[in-house]
C-alpha positions as CSV (number, residue, x, y, z in Angstrom):
1,M,10.4,3.4,-18.0
2,T,11.3,4.8,-14.5
3,V,13.3,2.7,-12.3
4,L,12.1,2.7,-8.7
5,K,14.2,1.4,-5.6
6,Y,13.4,1.3,-1.9
7,V,13.2,-0.9,1.0
8,E,10.1,-2.9,1.8
9,P,10.1,-3.4,5.8
10,A,10.1,-6.0,7.5
11,P,6.4,-7.7,8.6
12,M,5.3,-6.8,12.1
13,G,6.9,-9.5,14.1
14,S,8.9,-11.2,12.2
15,T,13.0,-11.9,12.1
16,E,13.1,-11.1,8.5
17,A,15.8,-7.8,7.3
18,P,14.3,-5.5,5.5
19,K,13.6,-6.2,1.6
20,A,14.9,-4.2,-1.0
21,V,12.9,-4.0,-3.9
22,T,13.4,-2.7,-7.7
23,T,10.8,-2.0,-10.0
24,T,9.2,0.4,-12.3
25,V,6.6,3.0,-11.7
26,H,4.1,1.2,-13.9
27,S,4.9,-2.3,-11.7
28,Y,4.4,-0.2,-8.7
29,D,1.6,1.7,-9.4
30,I,-0.4,-2.1,-10.6
31,Q,1.0,-3.5,-7.3
32,Q,-0.8,-1.0,-5.7
33,L,-4.1,-1.6,-7.9
34,R,-4.3,-5.2,-6.9
35,G,-3.8,-4.4,-3.2
36,L,-7.1,-1.4,-3.4
37,W,-8.9,-4.4,-5.5
38,K,-8.2,-7.0,-2.8
39,A,-9.3,-4.6,0.2
40,Q,-12.8,-3.7,-2.1
41,L,-13.3,-7.3,-2.4
42,M,-12.8,-8.3,0.9
43,G,-15.6,-5.4,2.2
44,V,-17.7,-6.5,-0.4
45,G,-17.3,-9.8,1.4
46,M,-18.0,-9.3,4.8
47,M,-20.8,-7.0,3.7
48,A,-22.1,-9.6,1.8
49,V,-21.6,-12.3,4.9
50,M,-23.6,-9.7,7.4
51,H,-26.3,-9.0,5.2
52,L,-27.2,-12.1,3.5
53,Y,-26.3,-14.8,6.9
54,F,-26.8,-12.4,9.6
55,K,-29.6,-10.3,7.6
56,Y,-27.7,-7.2,8.9
57,T,-28.7,-4.0,7.5
58,N,-28.3,-1.0,8.8
59,P,-24.6,-0.8,7.9
60,L,-25.0,-1.4,4.0
61,L,-25.6,2.5,3.2
62,I,-22.7,3.5,4.9
63,Q,-20.3,0.8,3.5
64,S,-21.8,1.9,-0.1
65,I,-20.3,5.5,0.4
66,I,-17.4,4.6,2.1
67,P,-15.3,2.9,-0.7
68,L,-15.7,6.2,-3.1
69,K,-14.5,8.3,-0.4
70,G,-11.2,6.0,-0.1
71,A,-11.0,6.4,-3.8
72,F,-10.8,9.7,-4.0
73,E,-8.8,10.4,-1.4
74,G,-5.9,7.9,-2.7
75,N,-2.9,8.7,-4.4
76,L,-3.3,6.3,-7.4
77,V,-6.6,8.4,-8.0
78,K,-4.6,11.0,-7.4
79,V,-2.2,10.8,-9.7
80,H,-4.0,8.9,-12.5
81,V,-7.5,10.3,-13.1
82,F,-6.8,13.8,-11.4
83,G,-3.5,14.3,-13.2
84,Q,-1.7,15.9,-10.1
85,P,1.8,15.5,-10.5
86,A,3.7,12.9,-8.5
87,V,5.8,15.0,-5.9
88,G,5.9,15.8,-1.7
89,D,3.2,13.3,-0.8
90,L,2.6,11.7,-4.2
91,K,6.2,10.9,-4.4
92,R,6.3,7.2,-5.5
93,P,6.8,4.9,-3.1
94,W,3.3,6.2,-1.4
95,K,3.3,5.9,2.2
96,A,1.0,3.7,3.9
97,A,-2.1,5.1,5.2
98,A,-2.1,5.6,9.2
99,G,-4.0,3.2,11.0
100,M,-4.1,0.8,14.3
101,M,-1.2,-0.9,12.7
102,G,0.7,1.8,12.2
103,M,0.3,3.0,15.4
104,M,1.1,0.0,17.3
105,Q,4.2,-0.6,14.8
106,G,5.9,3.0,16.6
107,Q,7.6,5.4,14.6
108,G,10.1,4.6,12.0
109,Q,9.8,0.7,12.2
110,G,7.1,-0.1,9.6
111,E,8.1,3.1,6.9
112,I,9.3,2.4,3.3
113,K,12.7,3.9,2.5
114,T,14.0,5.4,-0.3
115,D,17.6,6.9,0.8
116,K,20.2,5.6,-0.6
117,K,22.3,3.9,2.2
118,S,19.4,2.2,3.3
119,I,18.5,0.5,0.3
120,E,22.7,-0.4,-0.4
121,A,22.4,-1.6,2.8
122,A,19.6,-4.4,2.1
123,E,20.9,-5.2,-1.5
124,R,23.9,-5.9,0.5
125,A,22.4,-8.1,3.0
126,G,21.1,-10.2,0.0
127,R,17.7,-10.3,0.6
128,G,15.8,-8.8,-2.4
129,G,17.6,-6.5,-5.2
130,A,16.1,-8.4,-8.2
131,K,14.2,-7.1,-10.2
132,E,10.3,-7.8,-10.1
133,E,7.7,-7.8,-12.6
């Protein structure tokens, strides 16, 4: 099993220090899959409310296409389904997709850091560092 170490940024607006994370590639991929699954369920839930409660049918076709597009462009699918090597942009930990939250946070503030100096500083700070399973 390949060990993966990185520093997770503190949540936006909090005063917490960045968190050091030590995990395996398999556990990281499972965590990413769970995140994608939750996002898909949220979208389906919102569309169900719009359709069933508000009787709004216009975005249903678009909402059925967008998740497929997002899945085929996702790093998890590129690595595991299409068999692309995990180098360059596909090297774990993956950068979060740029969106409104990324623009609001500014440059460098919300990025996952993998350099040795940042990892050691976060581990010495005492927040994290334990292996997550």
